[in-house]
C-alpha positions in Angstrom: 0.3 -15.2 -2.7 1.2 -17.5 -0.4 2.4 -17.2 3.7 5.3 -17.5 5.3 6.9 -17.6 8.7 9.0 -14.8 10.2 12.1 -16.7 9.7 11.5 -17.6 6.0 10.9 -13.8 5.5 14.0 -12.7 7.3 16.0 -15.1 4.8 14.2 -13.7 1.9 15.5 -9.8 2.7 19.0 -11.0 4.1 19.1 -12.9 0.4 17.6 -9.4 -0.9 20.5 -7.3 1.0 23.5 -9.5 -0.2 22.6 -9.2 -3.5 23.1 -5.3 -2.6 19.1 -4.7 -3.1 17.0 -2.3 -1.2 14.1 -2.7 1.6 11.6 -0.5 2.0 9.4 -0.3 5.0 5.8 1.7 4.0 4.3 0.7 7.2 4.8 -0.8 10.2 3.1 -4.1 11.5 1.5 -4.8 14.6 3.8 -7.7 15.4 6.5 -8.4 12.5 6.4 -6.2 9.5 3.5 -4.6 8.2 4.0 -3.3 4.3 7.9 -4.1 3.0 8.7 -3.9 -0.5 12.3 -5.1 -1.4 13.9 -5.0 -4.9 17.2 -5.7 -6.2 19.3 -6.1 -9.6 18.2 -9.1 -11.6 15.8 -9.9 -9.0 11.9 -9.9 -8.8 10.6 -7.4 -6.9 9.0 -8.5 -3.7 5.7 -7.0 -1.9 6.0 -8.1 2.1 2.3 -8.1 3.8 1.6 -9.1 7.4 -1.5 -11.2 7.9 -3.3 -11.5 11.1 -4.1 -15.2 12.4 -5.2 -13.7 15.8 -3.8 -11.4 18.9 -0.6 -13.5 19.3 0.3 -14.6 16.0 0.6 -13.5 12.0 2.6 -14.8 8.8 3.9 -12.5 6.2 2.5 -12.7 2.8 4.8 -12.7 0.0 4.3 -11.8 -3.8 6.7 -11.3 -6.3 6.8 -8.9 -9.5 8.8 -9.1 -12.2 8.3 -5.4 -12.7 7.1 -3.5 -9.6 3.8 -1.8 -9.7 3.1 2.1 -9.9 1.2 1.8 -6.6 4.2 0.5 -4.6 6.8 2.8 -6.7 4.5 5.9 -5.8 4.8 4.8 -2.0 8.8 4.4 -2.2 8.8 8.0 -4.0 6.8 9.7 -1.3 
């Protein structure tokens, strides 16, 4: 996992949307994204989590998977 800024995360989400992908918001974040799963055909699945720095700022942690773990697939299906 690596931490990214809001602009970098928005570019990643835009990239998935431009490839006719899907964005699933599983939890709302305090400042930005809480827990988001991005999927697209012929792309790795991305799990984006908000990482708190302090009361005024946060970063996003992004992890890419070849196959989406069952944990996240279950949350999407519910």
